[in-house]
C-alpha positions as CSV (number, residue, x, y, z in Angstrom):
1,M,-0.1,0.1,-0.1
2,F,1.4,3.3,1.0
3,N,5.3,3.6,2.1
4,L,4.7,6.4,4.7
5,F,7.7,6.1,6.6
6,G,10.3,5.0,3.8
7,S,11.0,1.5,5.3
8,R,11.8,-1.1,2.8
9,T,11.6,-4.8,2.8
10,K,14.6,-6.4,4.4
11,N,16.5,-8.3,1.8
12,Y,18.6,-10.3,4.1
13,Q,17.8,-12.6,7.0
14,D,18.6,-11.9,10.6
15,I,19.6,-15.3,12.0
16,S,20.4,-16.9,15.4
17,A,24.0,-18.0,16.5
18,E,22.9,-21.4,16.1
19,A,21.5,-21.3,12.6
20,F,24.5,-18.9,11.8
21,K,27.1,-21.6,12.8
22,K,25.3,-24.4,10.9
23,G,25.0,-22.3,7.8
24,M,28.5,-21.1,7.9
25,S,29.7,-24.8,7.5
26,S,27.9,-24.8,4.0
27,P,30.5,-25.3,1.0
28,N,29.1,-22.3,-0.4
29,A,29.4,-20.2,2.5
30,V,31.7,-17.1,3.0
31,L,32.0,-15.6,6.5
32,I,32.6,-11.9,6.7
33,D,33.4,-9.7,9.7
34,V,32.5,-6.0,8.8
35,R,34.3,-4.7,11.9
36,S,37.5,-2.6,12.0
37,P,40.7,-4.3,11.5
38,G,41.5,-3.5,15.2
39,E,38.4,-5.4,16.5
40,F,38.9,-8.1,13.9
41,S,42.5,-8.7,15.3
42,A,41.1,-8.9,19.0
43,D,38.6,-11.3,18.5
44,K,37.0,-13.2,15.3
45,I,35.0,-16.0,14.3
46,K,37.4,-18.9,12.9
47,G,37.4,-18.7,9.1
48,A,36.1,-15.1,9.0
49,R,37.7,-12.6,6.4
50,N,37.6,-9.0,7.2
51,I,35.9,-6.5,5.2
52,D,35.5,-3.3,7.3
53,L,32.1,-1.6,6.6
54,F,33.4,1.8,7.2
55,S,36.4,1.2,4.9
56,P,36.4,3.5,1.7
57,S,36.9,0.5,-0.4
58,F,34.1,-1.5,1.2
59,Q,31.8,-1.4,-1.9
60,Q,35.0,-2.1,-4.3
61,Q,36.0,-5.0,-2.4
62,V,32.3,-6.5,-2.2
63,A,32.0,-6.0,-5.9
64,N,34.7,-8.6,-6.6
65,L,32.9,-11.1,-4.6
66,P,31.1,-14.1,-6.5
67,K,27.2,-13.5,-6.3
68,D,26.4,-17.1,-6.2
69,K,27.8,-17.8,-2.7
70,E,25.9,-17.6,0.7
71,Y,27.4,-14.6,2.7
72,Y,27.3,-14.9,6.5
73,L,28.1,-11.4,8.0
74,Y,28.8,-10.2,11.5
75,C,29.9,-7.4,13.7
76,R,29.9,-6.6,17.2
77,S,26.1,-6.2,17.6
78,G,24.3,-6.9,14.4
79,N,23.9,-3.4,13.5
80,R,26.9,-2.9,11.0
81,S,26.5,-6.3,9.6
82,G,22.9,-5.6,8.9
83,Q,23.7,-2.3,7.2
84,A,26.3,-4.3,5.2
85,C,23.9,-6.8,4.1
86,S,21.8,-4.1,2.6
87,V,24.5,-2.5,0.8
88,M,25.2,-6.1,-0.4
89,A,21.6,-6.9,-1.5
90,N,21.5,-3.7,-3.4
91,M,24.3,-4.7,-5.3
92,G,22.6,-7.8,-6.2
93,F,23.6,-10.4,-3.8
94,E,20.8,-12.7,-2.8
95,K,22.0,-15.3,-0.1
96,L,22.6,-12.9,3.0
97,Y,22.6,-13.7,6.7
98,N,23.3,-11.6,9.4
99,L,24.2,-12.8,12.8
100,E,21.5,-11.7,15.2
101,G,23.2,-9.9,18.3
102,G,26.7,-9.7,16.5
103,I,29.6,-11.4,17.9
104,I,28.7,-10.6,21.5
105,S,25.8,-13.1,21.2
106,W,28.3,-15.7,19.6
107,P,28.8,-18.8,22.3
108,Y,30.8,-21.0,20.4
């Protein structure tokens, strides 16, 4: 109907830590940490690659990724990775999963 508040349909899924852990074991999964390099070096999920959302080259780095993979993104709390998922969706990526609650909710 009318879009009075400018909100759009989310084009990615927020998923629990359990679903995230299960999904990232898929052979097509790519795990991306969108925090700063400093945050990434302090603590990360094993197998993650760091692409800082606030880096001037974020979109350029993402543009080089294959669109047929499944992308599992996380940050500290889930906010930046949600933003990164939206950016990637607007670039044509379809299989995007955001860790609900970020790494602070990661019990593994």
